[in-house]
C-alpha positions in Angstrom: 20.3 1.4 -7.4 17.6 -1.2 -7.3 15.5 -2.9 -4.8 15.6 -1.7 -0.8 12.8 -3.2 1.3 9.7 -3.1 -0.1 10.6 0.0 -2.4 11.6 -0.9 -6.1 13.4 2.3 -7.1 16.0 3.3 -4.5 19.5 4.7 -4.5 21.6 3.9 -1.4 24.8 5.8 -0.8 27.5 5.1 1.7 29.8 7.7 2.7 33.4 7.6 4.0 32.4 8.9 7.2 30.2 5.8 7.7 26.9 7.7 7.1 24.3 6.2 5.0 21.9 8.0 2.6 18.9 6.4 1.0 17.0 8.1 -2.0 13.6 6.7 -3.1 11.9 7.7 -6.4 8.4 8.0 -6.7 6.4 4.9 -7.8 4.8 7.1 -10.4 8.1 8.2 -11.8 8.1 8.3 -15.8 11.5 8.4 -17.5 10.6 8.2 -21.3 11.6 10.8 -23.5 9.5 13.9 -24.1 9.5 16.3 -26.8 10.2 19.4 -24.6 13.0 21.0 -25.5 15.2 22.6 -22.4 16.3 26.2 -22.1 14.5 29.4 -21.0 10.8 30.0 -21.9 9.7 32.1 -24.8 8.2 34.7 -22.6 11.7 35.6 -21.4 12.2 37.2 -24.8 9.2 39.7 -24.3 10.4 43.1 -22.8 8.4 44.4 -19.9 6.8 47.7 -19.7 9.0 49.4 -16.9 7.6 52.9 -15.7 10.0 55.7 -15.8 11.6 57.0 -12.5 9.8 59.9 -11.1 10.9 62.8 -9.5 9.9 61.8 -6.0 11.6 58.2 -6.6 14.8 60.1 -7.4 14.5 62.5 -4.3 13.8 59.8 -1.9 17.0 57.6 -3.2 19.1 60.7 -2.9 18.0 61.4 0.5 18.6 57.9 1.6 22.1 58.0 0.1 22.8 61.2 2.1 21.4 60.1 5.3 22.2 56.4 5.2 24.1 56.2 8.4 21.5 58.0 10.5 18.5 55.9 8.9 20.7 52.7 9.9 21.4 53.8 13.5 17.5 54.8 13.9 16.5 51.4 12.4 19.0 49.6 14.9 17.7 51.7 17.8 14.0 50.8 17.0 14.7 46.9 16.9 16.0 46.9 20.6 
């Protein structure tokens, strides 16, 4: 880690295979500690309003389960 050519913040990695990787950090990078705590955002604890399953939805999913092979064949045929 250090200076490579004109760039000050670079990481040059040489691998066993002989390949070379160069990673350049942004000149505006700021590595000072902040007071932001890690972890999930507080919005994650708020429950979502999910609507109930309707009768039409339940019937449609049952129809798809019953005729899944036929539906897949028709889909594959339509792709050609």
